C-alpha positions as CSV (number, residue, x, y, z in Angstrom):
1,M,-1.4,13.4,21.6
2,L,2.2,14.4,22.1
3,L,3.4,11.3,20.4
4,Y,1.6,12.0,17.1
5,P,4.0,14.7,15.8
6,L,7.0,12.6,16.9
7,E,5.5,9.6,15.2
8,R,4.9,11.6,12.0
9,W,8.4,12.9,12.0
10,V,10.2,9.6,12.8
11,I,8.0,6.9,11.1
12,R,6.2,8.6,8.3
13,D,8.5,7.8,5.4
14,R,9.1,4.3,6.4
15,A,5.5,3.4,6.8
16,A,4.8,3.7,3.1
17,H,7.2,0.9,2.4
18,S,7.0,-1.5,5.3
19,R,4.2,-3.5,6.9
20,Q,6.2,-3.6,10.1
21,W,6.2,0.2,10.5
22,V,2.5,0.3,9.8
23,A,1.9,-2.3,12.6
24,I,4.2,-0.3,14.9
25,R,2.1,2.9,14.2
26,I,-1.1,1.1,14.9
27,L,0.2,-0.3,18.1
28,L,1.5,3.1,19.1
29,Y,-1.9,4.7,18.6
30,L,-3.6,1.8,20.5
31,L,-1.1,2.2,23.4
32,V,-1.7,5.9,23.6
33,S,-5.4,5.5,23.6
34,L,-5.2,2.7,26.2
35,L,-3.0,5.0,28.4
36,L,-5.4,7.9,28.0
37,G,-8.4,5.7,28.9
38,A,-6.6,4.2,32.0
39,T,-5.6,7.7,33.1
40,A,-9.1,9.0,32.6
41,L,-10.6,6.1,34.6
42,F,-8.1,6.6,37.4
43,S,-8.7,10.3,37.4
44,I,-12.4,9.9,37.5
45,R,-12.4,7.5,40.4
46,W,-9.9,9.6,42.4
47,G,-11.6,12.8,41.5
48,M,-15.1,11.6,42.4
49,R,-13.9,11.1,46.0
50,Q,-12.2,14.5,46.3
51,Y,-14.0,16.9,43.8
52,P,-17.2,15.5,42.4
53,A,-18.4,18.7,40.7
54,I,-15.1,19.2,38.8
55,V,-15.1,15.5,37.7
56,E,-18.6,15.8,36.3
57,S,-17.5,18.7,34.1
58,S,-14.3,16.8,33.1
59,Y,-16.4,14.1,31.4
60,F,-16.7,16.5,28.5
61,V,-12.9,16.9,28.2
62,I,-12.5,13.1,28.3
63,A,-15.0,12.7,25.6
64,I,-13.2,15.2,23.5
65,L,-9.9,13.4,24.1
66,N,-11.4,10.1,23.1
67,V,-12.9,11.5,19.9
68,S,-9.5,13.0,19.0
69,V,-7.8,9.7,19.5
70,V,-10.4,7.9,17.4
71,S,-10.0,10.6,14.7
72,I,-6.2,10.1,14.7
73,L,-6.7,6.3,14.4
74,Y,-9.2,6.9,11.5
75,S,-6.8,9.1,9.7
76,L,-4.0,6.5,10.2
77,F,-6.2,3.7,8.7
78,E,-7.3,6.0,5.9
79,R,-3.7,6.8,5.1
80,V,-2.7,3.2,5.2
81,L,-5.5,2.3,2.8
82,V,-4.5,5.0,0.4
83,E,-0.9,3.8,0.4
84,V,-2.1,0.2,-0.1
85,R,-4.3,1.2,-3.0
86,R,-1.5,3.3,-4.5
87,R,1.0,0.4,-4.2
88,E,-1.6,-2.1,-5.6
89,A,-2.1,0.2,-8.6
90,R,1.6,0.5,-9.2
91,L,2.1,-3.3,-8.9
92,Q,-0.8,-3.9,-11.3
93,G,0.9,-1.6,-13.8
94,Q,4.1,-3.6,-13.4
95,I,2.2,-6.8,-13.9
96,E,0.7,-5.5,-17.2
97,Q,4.1,-4.4,-18.4
98,L,5.5,-7.8,-17.6
99,Q,2.7,-9.5,-19.5
100,I,3.4,-7.3,-22.5
101,Q,7.0,-8.1,-22.3
102,L,6.2,-11.8,-22.0
103,D,3.9,-11.6,-25.0
104,E,6.7,-9.9,-27.0
105,I,9.2,-12.5,-26.0
106,N,6.8,-15.3,-27.0
107,R,6.0,-13.7,-30.3
108,D,9.7,-13.3,-31.1
109,R,10.4,-16.9,-30.1
110,Q,7.5,-18.1,-32.4
111,V,8.8,-15.9,-35.2
112,R,12.3,-17.4,-34.7
113,E,11.0,-20.9,-34.7
114,I,9.2,-20.3,-38.0
115,T,12.0,-18.5,-39.7
116,E,14.6,-21.0,-38.6
117,S,12.6,-24.0,-39.7
118,E,13.6,-26.0,-42.7
119,Y,10.2,-25.6,-44.3
120,F,10.5,-21.8,-44.2
121,R,14.0,-22.0,-45.8
122,Q,12.6,-24.1,-48.6
123,L,9.8,-21.6,-49.2
124,L,12.3,-18.8,-49.4
125,A,14.4,-20.7,-51.8
126,N,11.4,-21.5,-54.0
127,A,10.3,-17.8,-53.9
128,R,13.8,-16.7,-55.0
129,Q,13.8,-19.2,-57.9
130,L,10.4,-18.0,-59.0
131,R,11.6,-14.4,-59.0
132,V,14.7,-15.2,-60.9
133,R,13.1,-17.4,-63.5
134,P,12.3,-15.4,-66.6
135,A,8.7,-14.9,-67.5
136,T,7.6,-17.2,-70.4
């Protein structure tokens, strides 16, 4: 629980742009939850020998801690999914822009091929001659 604010402060901005940082965050959460689970198991075993009544009431606290860790993990995954969807939409827009640019380049190339051909030049010359020739 104490690592969450530190993680948000240190890693937050980098996670939006790097899969490595996302993986580090997930591993960090899993490590924290593993440590909490191991600590809880050790505490329960030790406490059952010394103070059984207190340990039985601490099950509630442990359940709350586990739920909070799961909710943090869920929020992390949700945030990662939102970032992935946002990045996917941005990349899709870039792909569409590139397709439009490629279409324009292809159109310009085709127009150049037509206008620079000998047949087109002959048609232009014939059109000029027809315009210049007096009407009979």
